[in-house]
N, CA, C and O atoms as a GROMACS GRO file, in nm:
protein
  464
    1MET      N    1  -2.395   1.404   1.962
    1MET     CA    2  -2.336   1.465   1.844
    1MET      C    3  -2.276   1.357   1.755
    1MET      O    4  -2.207   1.267   1.804
    2THR      N    5  -2.301   1.364   1.626
    2THR     CA    6  -2.246   1.265   1.535
    2THR      C    7  -2.113   1.312   1.479
    2THR      O    8  -2.085   1.432   1.472
    3GLN      N    9  -2.032   1.216   1.439
    3GLN     CA   10  -1.912   1.244   1.364
    3GLN      C   11  -1.949   1.230   1.217
    3GLN      O   12  -2.032   1.146   1.182
    4ASP      N   13  -1.888   1.310   1.132
    4ASP     CA   14  -1.924   1.314   0.991
    4ASP      C   15  -1.804   1.279   0.906
    4ASP      O   16  -1.693   1.328   0.929
    5ILE      N   17  -1.825   1.194   0.808
    5ILE     CA   18  -1.722   1.159   0.711
    5ILE      C   19  -1.778   1.181   0.572
    5ILE      O   20  -1.888   1.134   0.541
    6ASP      N   21  -1.704   1.252   0.487
    6ASP     CA   22  -1.743   1.272   0.348
    6ASP      C   23  -1.669   1.171   0.262
    6ASP      O   24  -1.548   1.153   0.275
    7VAL      N   25  -1.743   1.106   0.174
    7VAL     CA   26  -1.685   1.004   0.088
    7VAL      C   27  -1.732   1.031  -0.056
    7VAL      O   28  -1.851   1.053  -0.080
    8VAL      N   29  -1.637   1.031  -0.150
    8VAL     CA   30  -1.670   1.044  -0.292
    8VAL      C   31  -1.649   0.908  -0.355
    8VAL      O   32  -1.542   0.848  -0.342
    9VAL      N   33  -1.752   0.858  -0.424
    9VAL     CA   34  -1.743   0.727  -0.488
    9VAL      C   35  -1.773   0.740  -0.636
    9VAL      O   36  -1.841   0.834  -0.680
   10ASP      N   37  -1.723   0.647  -0.711
   10ASP     CA   38  -1.752   0.639  -0.854
   10ASP      C   39  -1.894   0.583  -0.868
   10ASP      O   40  -1.918   0.469  -0.828
   11PRO      N   41  -1.986   0.659  -0.923
   11PRO     CA   42  -2.124   0.611  -0.932
   11PRO      C   43  -2.140   0.485  -1.016
   11PRO      O   44  -2.230   0.404  -0.990
   12ARG      N   45  -2.054   0.467  -1.116
   12ARG     CA   46  -2.065   0.346  -1.199
   12ARG      C   47  -2.030   0.223  -1.117
   12ARG      O   48  -2.096   0.120  -1.126
   13GLN      N   49  -1.923   0.234  -1.036
   13GLN     CA   50  -1.883   0.122  -0.952
   13GLN      C   51  -1.988   0.094  -0.844
   13GLN      O   52  -2.021  -0.022  -0.817
   14LEU      N   53  -2.041   0.199  -0.783
   14LEU     CA   54  -2.144   0.182  -0.682
   14LEU      C   55  -2.267   0.116  -0.743
   14LEU      O   56  -2.324   0.025  -0.684
   15PHE      N   57  -2.308   0.161  -0.862
   15PHE     CA   58  -2.424   0.103  -0.929
   15PHE      C   59  -2.400  -0.044  -0.959
   15PHE      O   60  -2.490  -0.127  -0.942
   16THR      N   61  -2.280  -0.078  -1.003
   16THR     CA   62  -2.246  -0.217  -1.036
   16THR      C   63  -2.264  -0.309  -0.916
   16THR      O   64  -2.307  -0.424  -0.931
   17HIS      N   65  -2.232  -0.259  -0.797
   17HIS     CA   66  -2.237  -0.340  -0.674
   17HIS      C   67  -2.352  -0.299  -0.582
   17HIS      O   68  -2.352  -0.334  -0.464
   18LEU      N   69  -2.449  -0.226  -0.634
   18LEU     CA   70  -2.549  -0.163  -0.548
   18LEU      C   71  -2.625  -0.262  -0.461
   18LEU      O   72  -2.638  -0.238  -0.341
   19ASP      N   73  -2.675  -0.370  -0.516
   19ASP     CA   74  -2.753  -0.465  -0.436
   19ASP      C   75  -2.670  -0.520  -0.321
   19ASP      O   76  -2.719  -0.531  -0.208
   20ARG      N   77  -2.547  -0.553  -0.348
   20ARG     CA   78  -2.460  -0.608  -0.244
   20ARG      C   79  -2.424  -0.503  -0.140
   20ARG      O   80  -2.422  -0.532  -0.020
   21VAL      N   81  -2.396  -0.380  -0.184
   21VAL     CA   82  -2.364  -0.272  -0.091
   21VAL      C   83  -2.483  -0.244   0.001
   21VAL      O   84  -2.466  -0.232   0.122
   22LEU      N   85  -2.603  -0.235  -0.056
   22LEU     CA   86  -2.721  -0.207   0.026
   22LEU      C   87  -2.746  -0.320   0.126
   22LEU      O   88  -2.782  -0.294   0.241
   23ALA      N   89  -2.727  -0.443   0.083
   23ALA     CA   90  -2.745  -0.557   0.174
   23ALA      C   91  -2.644  -0.552   0.288
   23ALA      O   92  -2.679  -0.576   0.404
   24GLU      N   93  -2.519  -0.521   0.257
   24GLU     CA   94  -2.415  -0.512   0.360
   24GLU      C   95  -2.444  -0.397   0.457
   24GLU      O   96  -2.423  -0.411   0.577
   25LEU      N   97  -2.491  -0.285   0.404
   25LEU     CA   98  -2.524  -0.172   0.491
   25LEU      C   99  -2.634  -0.208   0.590
   25LEU      O  100  -2.628  -0.171   0.708
   26LYS      N  101  -2.733  -0.280   0.542
   26LYS     CA  102  -2.842  -0.323   0.632
   26LYS      C  103  -2.790  -0.417   0.739
   26LYS      O  104  -2.827  -0.406   0.856
   27LEU      N  105  -2.703  -0.509   0.701
   27LEU     CA  106  -2.645  -0.602   0.799
   27LEU      C  107  -2.565  -0.530   0.908
   27LEU      O  108  -2.558  -0.577   1.021
   28ARG      N  109  -2.505  -0.417   0.872
   28ARG     CA  110  -2.420  -0.344   0.965
   28ARG      C  111  -2.495  -0.232   1.037
   28ARG      O  112  -2.432  -0.144   1.096
   29SER      N  113  -2.626  -0.234   1.032
   29SER     CA  114  -2.712  -0.141   1.107
   29SER      C  115  -2.700   0.005   1.064
   29SER      O  116  -2.719   0.095   1.146
   30PHE      N  117  -2.669   0.028   0.938
   30PHE     CA  118  -2.673   0.166   0.888
   30PHE      C  119  -2.817   0.202   0.856
   30PHE      O  120  -2.893   0.120   0.803
   31LEU      N  121  -2.855   0.325   0.888
   31LEU     CA  122  -2.985   0.376   0.848
   31LEU      C  123  -2.968   0.450   0.716
   31LEU      O  124  -2.877   0.532   0.700
   32PHE      N  125  -3.055   0.421   0.620
   32PHE     CA  126  -3.052   0.487   0.490
   32PHE      C  127  -3.182   0.454   0.418
   32PHE      O  128  -3.255   0.363   0.457
   33GLU      N  129  -3.209   0.530   0.314
   33GLU     CA  130  -3.328   0.508   0.233
   33GLU      C  131  -3.281   0.462   0.094
   33GLU      O  132  -3.221   0.541   0.021
   34PRO      N  133  -3.308   0.336   0.056
   34PRO     CA  134  -3.259   0.286  -0.073
   34PRO      C  135  -3.298   0.373  -0.193
   34PRO      O  136  -3.219   0.389  -0.285
   35SER      N  137  -3.417   0.429  -0.192
   35SER     CA  138  -3.459   0.512  -0.306
   35SER      C  139  -3.376   0.640  -0.315
   35SER      O  140  -3.351   0.690  -0.425
   36VAL      N  141  -3.332   0.693  -0.201
   36VAL     CA  142  -3.246   0.812  -0.201
   36VAL      C  143  -3.108   0.776  -0.257
   36VAL      O  144  -3.048   0.854  -0.331
   37VAL      N  145  -3.058   0.658  -0.221
   37VAL     CA  146  -2.930   0.611  -0.274
   37VAL      C  147  -2.939   0.599  -0.426
   37VAL      O  148  -2.850   0.647  -0.498
   38GLN      N  149  -3.044   0.536  -0.475
   38GLN     CA  150  -3.060   0.517  -0.618
   38GLN      C  151  -3.073   0.651  -0.692
   38GLN      O  152  -3.016   0.669  -0.799
   39GLN      N  153  -3.148   0.743  -0.633
   39GLN     CA  154  -3.164   0.875  -0.695
   39GLN      C  155  -3.032   0.951  -0.699
   39GLN      O  156  -3.001   1.017  -0.798
   40ALA      N  157  -2.953   0.941  -0.592
   40ALA     CA  158  -2.823   1.008  -0.589
   40ALA      C  159  -2.732   0.955  -0.699
   40ALA      O  160  -2.660   1.031  -0.763
   41ILE      N  161  -2.735   0.825  -0.721
   41ILE     CA  162  -2.654   0.765  -0.828
   41ILE      C  163  -2.700   0.817  -0.964
   41ILE      O  164  -2.618   0.852  -1.048
   42ARG      N  165  -2.832   0.822  -0.985
   42ARG     CA  166  -2.886   0.871  -1.113
   42ARG      C  167  -2.854   1.017  -1.137
   42ARG      O  168  -2.820   1.056  -1.249
   43ASP      N  169  -2.865   1.101  -1.030
   43ASP     CA  170  -2.855   1.246  -1.046
   43ASP      C  171  -2.716   1.303  -1.017
   43ASP      O  172  -2.695   1.423  -1.031
   44GLY      N  173  -2.622   1.217  -0.977
   44GLY     CA  174  -2.490   1.268  -0.940
   44GLY      C  175  -2.495   1.348  -0.811
   44GLY      O  176  -2.422   1.445  -0.794
   45GLY      N  177  -2.583   1.307  -0.722
   45GLY     CA  178  -2.600   1.378  -0.596
   45GLY      C  179  -2.531   1.309  -0.481
   45GLY      O  180  -2.431   1.240  -0.498
   46MET      N  181  -2.589   1.329  -0.363
   46MET     CA  182  -2.530   1.267  -0.244
   46MET      C  183  -2.641   1.202  -0.163
   46MET      O  184  -2.759   1.234  -0.177
   47PHE      N  185  -2.598   1.109  -0.078
   47PHE     CA  186  -2.690   1.047   0.017
   47PHE      C  187  -2.616   1.030   0.148
   47PHE      O  188  -2.493   1.037   0.153
   48GLN      N  189  -2.691   1.006   0.253
   48GLN     CA  190  -2.631   0.991   0.384
   48GLN      C  191  -2.656   0.853   0.440
   48GLN      O  192  -2.760   0.791   0.416
   49LEU      N  193  -2.558   0.807   0.516
   49LEU     CA  194  -2.568   0.682   0.591
   49LEU      C  195  -2.546   0.718   0.737
   49LEU      O  196  -2.460   0.799   0.769
   50LEU      N  197  -2.623   0.658   0.825
   50LEU     CA  198  -2.605   0.679   0.968
   50LEU      C  199  -2.579   0.545   1.035
   50LEU      O  200  -2.662   0.454   1.031
   51ASP      N  201  -2.462   0.535   1.096
   51ASP     CA  202  -2.426   0.416   1.172
   51ASP      C  203  -2.478   0.439   1.315
   51ASP      O  204  -2.422   0.518   1.391
   52THR      N  205  -2.585   0.370   1.349
   52THR     CA  206  -2.650   0.392   1.478
   52THR      C  207  -2.564   0.346   1.594
   52THR      O  208  -2.572   0.402   1.702
   53ALA      N  209  -2.482   0.245   1.573
   53ALA     CA  210  -2.399   0.194   1.681
   53ALA      C  211  -2.287   0.291   1.719
   53ALA      O  212  -2.251   0.302   1.836
   54GLU      N  213  -2.233   0.361   1.621
   54GLU     CA  214  -2.118   0.449   1.642
   54GLU      C  215  -2.153   0.597   1.639
   54GLU      O  216  -2.066   0.681   1.660
   55ALA      N  217  -2.280   0.630   1.613
   55ALA     CA  218  -2.322   0.769   1.595
   55ALA      C  219  -2.234   0.837   1.489
   55ALA      O  220  -2.188   0.950   1.507
   56LEU      N  221  -2.212   0.767   1.380
   56LEU     CA  222  -2.127   0.812   1.272
   56LEU      C  223  -2.213   0.839   1.149
   56LEU      O  224  -2.292   0.754   1.108
   57LYS      N  225  -2.198   0.958   1.091
   57LYS     CA  226  -2.274   0.992   0.971
   57LYS      C  227  -2.178   1.000   0.853
   57LYS      O  228  -2.073   1.065   0.862
   58LEU      N  229  -2.213   0.934   0.744
   58LEU     CA  230  -2.135   0.940   0.622
   58LEU      C  231  -2.215   1.011   0.516
   58LEU      O  232  -2.330   0.976   0.488
   59ASP      N  233  -2.153   1.113   0.454
   59ASP     CA  234  -2.211   1.179   0.338
   59ASP      C  235  -2.142   1.118   0.217
   59ASP      O  236  -2.021   1.134   0.198
   60ILE      N  237  -2.219   1.049   0.135
   60ILE     CA  238  -2.165   0.981   0.018
   60ILE      C  239  -2.197   1.064  -0.107
   60ILE      O  240  -2.314   1.082  -0.142
   61TYR      N  241  -2.093   1.113  -0.173
   61TYR     CA  242  -2.109   1.193  -0.294
   61TYR      C  243  -2.081   1.105  -0.414
   61TYR      O  244  -1.980   1.035  -0.420
   62THR      N  245  -2.173   1.108  -0.509
   62THR     CA  246  -2.161   1.022  -0.628
   62THR      C  247  -2.118   1.101  -0.750
   62THR      O  248  -2.158   1.073  -0.863
   63ARG      N  249  -2.034   1.202  -0.723
   63ARG     CA  250  -1.978   1.282  -0.832
   63ARG      C  251  -1.855   1.354  -0.780
   63ARG      O  252  -1.835   1.369  -0.660
   64GLU      N  253  -1.772   1.396  -0.875
   64GLU     CA  254  -1.650   1.468  -0.839
   64GLU      C  255  -1.680   1.616  -0.820
   64GLU      O  256  -1.752   1.677  -0.899
   65LEU      N  257  -1.625   1.674  -0.715
   65LEU     CA  258  -1.627   1.818  -0.697
   65LEU      C  259  -1.498   1.878  -0.751
   65LEU      O  260  -1.497   1.985  -0.811
   66ILE      N  261  -1.388   1.807  -0.729
   66ILE     CA  262  -1.256   1.847  -0.778
   66ILE      C  263  -1.227   1.760  -0.902
   66ILE      O  264  -1.217   1.638  -0.890
   67PRO      N  265  -1.213   1.822  -1.021
   67PRO     CA  266  -1.190   1.743  -1.142
   67PRO      C  267  -1.072   1.646  -1.126
   67PRO      O  268  -0.964   1.685  -1.083
   68GLY      N  269  -1.096   1.521  -1.162
   68GLY     CA  270  -0.992   1.418  -1.158
   68GLY      C  271  -0.971   1.353  -1.023
   68GLY      O  272  -0.883   1.268  -1.009
   69GLU      N  273  -1.052   1.391  -0.922
   69GLU     CA  274  -1.027   1.337  -0.788
   69GLU      C  275  -1.043   1.185  -0.783
   69GLU      O  276  -0.973   1.118  -0.707
   70LEU      N  277  -1.133   1.130  -0.860
   70LEU     CA  278  -1.148   0.984  -0.858
   70LEU      C  279  -1.032   0.915  -0.929
   70LEU      O  280  -1.000   0.801  -0.896
   71ASP      N  281  -0.970   0.983  -1.025
   71ASP     CA  282  -0.851   0.926  -1.089
   71ASP      C  283  -0.735   0.918  -0.990
   71ASP      O  284  -0.646   0.834  -1.005
   72ARG      N  285  -0.735   1.005  -0.891
   72ARG     CA  286  -0.631   1.006  -0.790
   72ARG      C  287  -0.672   0.929  -0.664
   72ARG      O  288  -0.600   0.929  -0.565
   73SER      N  289  -0.786   0.865  -0.670
   73SER     CA  290  -0.839   0.797  -0.552
   73SER      C  291  -0.766   0.665  -0.526
   73SER      O  292  -0.688   0.616  -0.607
   74GLU      N  293  -0.796   0.613  -0.409
   74GLU     CA  294  -0.741   0.484  -0.369
   74GLU      C  295  -0.856   0.384  -0.365
   74GLU      O  296  -0.962   0.414  -0.310
   75VAL      N  297  -0.836   0.267  -0.423
   75VAL     CA  298  -0.940   0.165  -0.418
   75VAL      C  299  -0.933   0.096  -0.283
   75VAL      O  300  -0.829   0.042  -0.243
   76ILE      N  301  -1.045   0.098  -0.213
   76ILE     CA  302  -1.052   0.041  -0.079
   76ILE      C  303  -1.162  -0.063  -0.074
   76ILE      O  304  -1.270  -0.044  -0.131
   77GLU      N  305  -1.134  -0.173  -0.007
   77GLU     CA  306  -1.235  -0.277   0.012
   77GLU      C  307  -1.326  -0.232   0.126
   77GLU      O  308  -1.288  -0.240   0.243
   78VAL      N  309  -1.447  -0.185   0.091
   78VAL     CA  310  -1.538  -0.133   0.192
   78VAL      C  311  -1.614  -0.244   0.263
   78VAL      O  312  -1.652  -0.230   0.380
   79PHE      N  313  -1.636  -0.353   0.193
   79PHE     CA  314  -1.692  -0.476   0.249
   79PHE      C  315  -1.617  -0.591   0.184
   79PHE      O  316  -1.556  -0.572   0.078
   80ILE      N  317  -1.620  -0.707   0.242
   80ILE     CA  318  -1.550  -0.822   0.184
   80ILE      C  319  -1.596  -0.842   0.040
   80ILE      O  320  -1.714  -0.864   0.013
   81GLY      N  321  -1.501  -0.833  -0.052
   81GLY     CA  322  -1.530  -0.854  -0.193
   81GLY      C  323  -1.587  -0.734  -0.265
   81GLY      O  324  -1.613  -0.743  -0.385
   82VAL      N  325  -1.608  -0.621  -0.197
   82VAL     CA  326  -1.662  -0.501  -0.260
   82VAL      C  327  -1.560  -0.389  -0.245
   82VAL      O  328  -1.536  -0.338  -0.136
   83LYS      N  329  -1.500  -0.352  -0.358
   83LYS     CA  330  -1.399  -0.246  -0.358
   83LYS      C  331  -1.452  -0.125  -0.433
   83LYS      O  332  -1.511  -0.138  -0.541
   84LEU      N  333  -1.431  -0.009  -0.374
   84LEU     CA  334  -1.474   0.116  -0.436
   84LEU      C  335  -1.360   0.217  -0.430
   84LEU      O  336  -1.284   0.219  -0.333
   85PRO      N  337  -1.347   0.302  -0.534
   85PRO     CA  338  -1.246   0.407  -0.527
   85PRO      C  339  -1.293   0.517  -0.430
   85PRO      O  340  -1.407   0.563  -0.438
   86ILE      N  341  -1.205   0.558  -0.340
   86ILE     CA  342  -1.234   0.659  -0.239
   86ILE      C  343  -1.139   0.777  -0.261
   86ILE      O  344  -1.019   0.757  -0.284
   87VAL      N  345  -1.189   0.897  -0.253
   87VAL     CA  346  -1.112   1.018  -0.279
   87VAL      C  347  -0.993   1.030  -0.182
   87VAL      O  348  -1.000   0.987  -0.067
   88SER      N  349  -0.885   1.090  -0.232
   88SER     CA  350  -0.765   1.109  -0.151
   88SER      C  351  -0.788   1.216  -0.045
   88SER      O  352  -0.880   1.298  -0.056
   89ARG      N  353  -0.706   1.215   0.056
   89ARG     CA  354  -0.715   1.315   0.162
   89ARG      C  355  -0.689   1.456   0.107
   89ARG      O  356  -0.755   1.552   0.148
   90ALA      N  357  -0.595   1.469   0.015
   90ALA     CA  358  -0.565   1.600  -0.044
   90ALA      C  359  -0.685   1.655  -0.121
   90ALA      O  360  -0.717   1.773  -0.109
   91ASP      N  361  -0.750   1.570  -0.198
   91ASP     CA  362  -0.868   1.616  -0.272
   91ASP      C  363  -0.985   1.644  -0.178
   91ASP      O  364  -1.066   1.732  -0.205
   92ALA      N  365  -0.993   1.570  -0.068
   92ALA     CA  366  -1.097   1.598   0.031
   92ALA      C  367  -1.075   1.737   0.091
   92ALA      O  368  -1.170   1.812   0.111
   93ALA      N  369  -0.949   1.769   0.120
   93ALA     CA  370  -0.919   1.903   0.173
   93ALA      C  371  -0.951   2.011   0.070
   93ALA      O  372  -1.005   2.116   0.105
   94ALA      N  373  -0.917   1.985  -0.056
   94ALA     CA  374  -0.947   2.083  -0.162
   94ALA      C  375  -1.097   2.105  -0.175
   94ALA      O  376  -1.142   2.217  -0.197
   95SER      N  377  -1.175   1.998  -0.161
   95SER     CA  378  -1.320   2.014  -0.171
   95SER      C  379  -1.374   2.095  -0.054
   95SER      O  380  -1.469   2.171  -0.069
   96LYS      N  381  -1.311   2.079   0.064
   96LYS     CA  382  -1.350   2.162   0.179
   96LYS      C  383  -1.328   2.309   0.147
   96LYS      O  384  -1.411   2.394   0.183
   97LEU      N  385  -1.218   2.341   0.079
   97LEU     CA  386  -1.191   2.480   0.040
   97LEU      C  387  -1.297   2.532  -0.056
   97LEU      O  388  -1.337   2.648  -0.048
   98VAL      N  389  -1.343   2.446  -0.147
   98VAL     CA  390  -1.450   2.486  -0.238
   98VAL      C  391  -1.576   2.517  -0.159
   98VAL      O  392  -1.642   2.618  -0.183
   99TRP      N  393  -1.611   2.429  -0.064
   99TRP     CA  394  -1.731   2.451   0.017
   99TRP      C  395  -1.716   2.577   0.103
   99TRP      O  396  -1.814   2.649   0.124
  100ILE      N  397  -1.598   2.604   0.153
  100ILE     CA  398  -1.575   2.726   0.230
  100ILE      C  399  -1.601   2.849   0.143
  100ILE      O  400  -1.661   2.947   0.188
  101SER      N  401  -1.555   2.843   0.018
  101SER     CA  402  -1.576   2.956  -0.074
  101SER      C  403  -1.724   2.979  -0.102
  101SER      O  404  -1.764   3.087  -0.145
  102LYS      N  405  -1.805   2.876  -0.079
  102LYS     CA  406  -1.950   2.888  -0.098
  102LYS      C  407  -2.022   2.921   0.034
  102LYS      O  408  -2.145   2.923   0.040
  103GLY      N  409  -1.942   2.947   0.140
  103GLY     CA  410  -1.999   2.991   0.265
  103GLY      C  411  -2.019   2.884   0.371
  103GLY      O  412  -2.090   2.908   0.468
  104SER      N  413  -1.960   2.768   0.355
  104SER     CA  414  -1.979   2.660   0.452
  104SER      C  415  -1.892   2.680   0.575
  104SER      O  416  -1.770   2.666   0.570
  105HIS      N  417  -1.956   2.714   0.686
  105HIS     CA  418  -1.883   2.728   0.812
  105HIS      C  419  -1.840   2.591   0.865
  105HIS      O  420  -1.737   2.579   0.931
  106LYS      N  421  -1.920   2.488   0.836
  106LYS     CA  422  -1.886   2.352   0.880
  106LYS      C  423  -1.756   2.307   0.815
  106LYS      O  424  -1.670   2.248   0.881
  107SER      N  425  -1.740   2.334   0.686
  107SER     CA  426  -1.616   2.295   0.617
  107SER      C  427  -1.496   2.370   0.673
  107SER      O  428  -1.388   2.314   0.686
  108ARG      N  429  -1.515   2.496   0.706
  108ARG     CA  430  -1.407   2.575   0.768
  108ARG      C  431  -1.366   2.512   0.900
  108ARG      O  432  -1.247   2.496   0.928
  109ARG      N  433  -1.464   2.477   0.982
  109ARG     CA  434  -1.436   2.412   1.111
  109ARG      C  435  -1.368   2.278   1.090
  109ARG      O  436  -1.272   2.245   1.160
  110ASP      N  437  -1.416   2.201   0.993
  110ASP     CA  438  -1.355   2.070   0.963
  110ASP      C  439  -1.207   2.084   0.931
  110ASP      O  440  -1.125   2.010   0.984
  111LEU      N  441  -1.173   2.178   0.844
  111LEU     CA  442  -1.033   2.197   0.806
  111LEU      C  443  -0.949   2.239   0.925
  111LEU      O  444  -0.837   2.190   0.943
  112ARG      N  445  -1.000   2.328   1.005
  112ARG     CA  446  -0.926   2.372   1.123
  112ARG      C  447  -0.899   2.258   1.218
  112ARG      O  448  -0.789   2.246   1.272
  113GLN      N  449  -1.000   2.173   1.238
  113GLN     CA  450  -0.986   2.062   1.333
  113GLN      C  451  -0.894   1.953   1.282
  113GLN      O  452  -0.820   1.894   1.360
  114ARG      N  453  -0.898   1.924   1.154
  114ARG     CA  454  -0.825   1.811   1.099
  114ARG      C  455  -0.681   1.844   1.061
  114ARG      O  456  -0.595   1.756   1.063
  115TRP      N  457  -0.654   1.969   1.025
  115TRP     CA  458  -0.522   2.004   0.974
  115TRP      C  459  -0.455   2.113   1.058
  115TRP      O  460  -0.386   2.199   1.003
  116GLN      N  461  -0.473   2.112   1.186
  116GLN     CA  462  -0.405   2.209   1.272
  116GLN      C  463  -0.263   2.169   1.295
  116GLN      O  464  -0.190   2.239   1.365
   0.00000   0.00000   0.00000
């Protein structure tokens, strides 16, 4: 069973550092499809990364679900010299509520497990 992390990133920042981010992901044994990453940036969609060593799955969203969430984000150095704004925990919880309202049982379970 994989663990799942949802991450919201600023698509402009990701695009600016895309070559370096993709190179770093390859070095760290993440599985991903570069064309899917590029399409997600263009379309404001999402892509997934799978860390094979840790059985960790990351869902990377290249758009805001909660208006202003990136303005409230924290800039985190995801790789040496590569900093990206990452959504706050409060906005992540709010987005889970949005997904629950759309029928996501996984989001309901996530909220129960993380905020009990």
